[in-house]
N, C-alpha and C positions, 0 to 999 in steps of 0.2 A: 609382766602378770600372767604371761601364757593365756588358758584358755580359759580359766578363773574369773568367773562372773565377777563383775566391780560393782563395791555397793555403791560408789559414787554416781553409775548409771542410775541407779535406782531413785536416790535424790534427785537426780536432774530429770526424771521421768514425773516423780511426784510433784516439782517445780515448775512443769510444763508451761501452765497457763500463765502465770507470775513471768517466766523467761519470753514466752512470746509477746505478752504485753509490753515489755520492755523493749524488746526488737522493734514492736510497731507503734513506739511513741512516737510524737511528732519532734520530740526532742532529739530522740536517737536520729530520728529521720533525716531531721535537719540538718545535722553534722554531715550525714554522708550524703545530702543533696547540696550542701553548701548552703543552703536556703537558713538555717537558723540564725535568729535576730540577736546580733553580737552582745545585747547588754545581756540576755538569758545566759549566753557560753560565760561573760564574766560575773555574774552573779554566781554561776557552778563553779568557776575555776577558783573563786574565795570561799565557798563553803567546803568544795574537795579539798582544797589546802588544809582545813582546819579538820577533815575527817582524816587525813594523811596522818596528821599530828597523832591522832589517838590510834590508827592504824598501825603506825609504827610501834606503838606501846605495844598494842595486841601482840604483834610479831616478835616482841621484846620477851612479851608473857609466854607464848609459845614455846622459846628458845628456853627459856628458863624451865618449862614444865616438860620438856621433850625427854622421852626415858630413856633415849641413845644419845651419845656425843654427836653422833653423824647428823640426827635431826638438832641437835643444840646447834650447832655451826652453822647449818644451811636457814634456820629460822634466823638466827642472828645477823647471816649475810642479808637476807631478804628485807630484814628490819633497817639494816644500812643502805639498801639500795632504795628504799622506799622513802626514808629520812634525807637522802641524800641527792638522789639522782631523780625520782619521781617530783619530789617538789621542787626542784631547780626546773625542771620542764613548767610546771606552775607559776613559778617565778618568772620565767620568760614570756609566757602568754601573758600576765599582768603587767610587764613592762611595756607591752605593746598599746596597753591605755595607760602608761604615765605611772602606774602603781606600783609603788615600792614594797619590798618583803616585810618592810615595817607596816605600813598599812595592810597588808594582806593577814597580819598575826595579830592587828587591832580590830580584825572584823569578828564579829560576835556570830556564834553559831544559831542558825534557825533552831524550831523545836524539832523540824524533822532530822535534821544532823545531830542533833544532841542525842535525839532516842535512837537513832543507829549505832552512835558511838556508846552511849550510855547499857546499851543491851550486850555489843561486844566487849566490852571491858567487865561487865558484871557476869558474862559466861565465861572469861576468864579466869576469873578470880573464882568462881562458885562452882562451875562444873569441871568435868575432868578432862583430861587433855583431848579424848576423842570427840567429845562436845565443843571444845574451841576449835578443831580445825575443821569441824563442820559448820561453824558459824564463819568462820573466814573465809571460806572457799569459794562461795558466791561472788565476792568482790573480784577477785582475781582471776576464776575462771569465767565468771561473766563478761567482763572488759575484754578478756581475750577472745571470747565468742564474738562479741560485737564489732569489735576492731577487725576480726578475721573477714566477717561477712559482708561489712562496709568496705572494705579494702576490694573485696571480690565484684562490688558493682561499679568500681571505680572511683579513683580520686579526685572529689571535689575542686574546684578552682579555687575556693577559698583557703589559703594558704595555711592560716592558724588551725581549720578543722582537718585540712590534709596532713598535718603534722600531726595531731592527735590521733587520727586515723593509723598513722604508720608506725606510733609509739606501742599502738596496744596490740596491730596486726603482725607486729614482729615475731618473726619464728621463735624467739628467746625466751619471749615473754610467755609464748604459748608452751614451751618445753617449762618454764617456772609452773603455769596452771597446772599443767600434767602431772608433775612431780606433787603438787599438793596434794591433788586426785588421788595418785598412790599413797600418799600420807595417811587421807582419809578412809581408802580402802581396807588399810593395815590396820588401823584403829578400830576399824568398825567389827573386825574378827573377836576383839576383847570388851569394844566397847557396847554402850545401851544403844542400841540402834533407836529407838522411839526418841530420846532426846537428842540425836545425833540428826534423825531426820526434823524434828521441832526447829533446831537450832537454824538449820539449813533453808527451812521455809521462812523464819523470821526474817532472816539475812536476806534473801530473796526479795520479801515484800519491800523490806526497806531498799531493797536497788532500783526501784522503781523510779523515774524521775518523777518529783512532784509536779 
């Protein structure tokens, strides 16, 4: 990107209060310290599993609407990684509690989960590509930032939580998040920045744990 100012940095600054609240939330701190009640994490895994099904659709729509072949291919790869690899991690977590993949899929989304996924898919269908990218960015970028910061504090003794942190602190995941930022920066050159900002802020609000 050279010395050119990154629009994603403007989005991040605008959402700072929301992201700071996410980092300070007892749920996130509990994972990092290894003290989070397992029932709360189990509930999160079930809801996030349902969320990832819809996030995979979002990435597939990003692939379909991408203005260039390179972007189409990369978003298709991300959709596959989400639906195959990341969801496999959630199934492994659930197996620790004797929960089958079939039971995960039978779970019902909470109103919070449904509101977030409905917003993302509505934006993907009715907004332009730039707005779509701004809406999907807080999830990937936010998890990368949380994983990295928690890893810097030291891995907790709780094996499941340590494994969760390792996944999102992985440098490869960080590179994917930065690639999405670059796509957002490029899209902002011709996109409606007011609508991009609103989409980014709405997604950032939804990323706050309930």
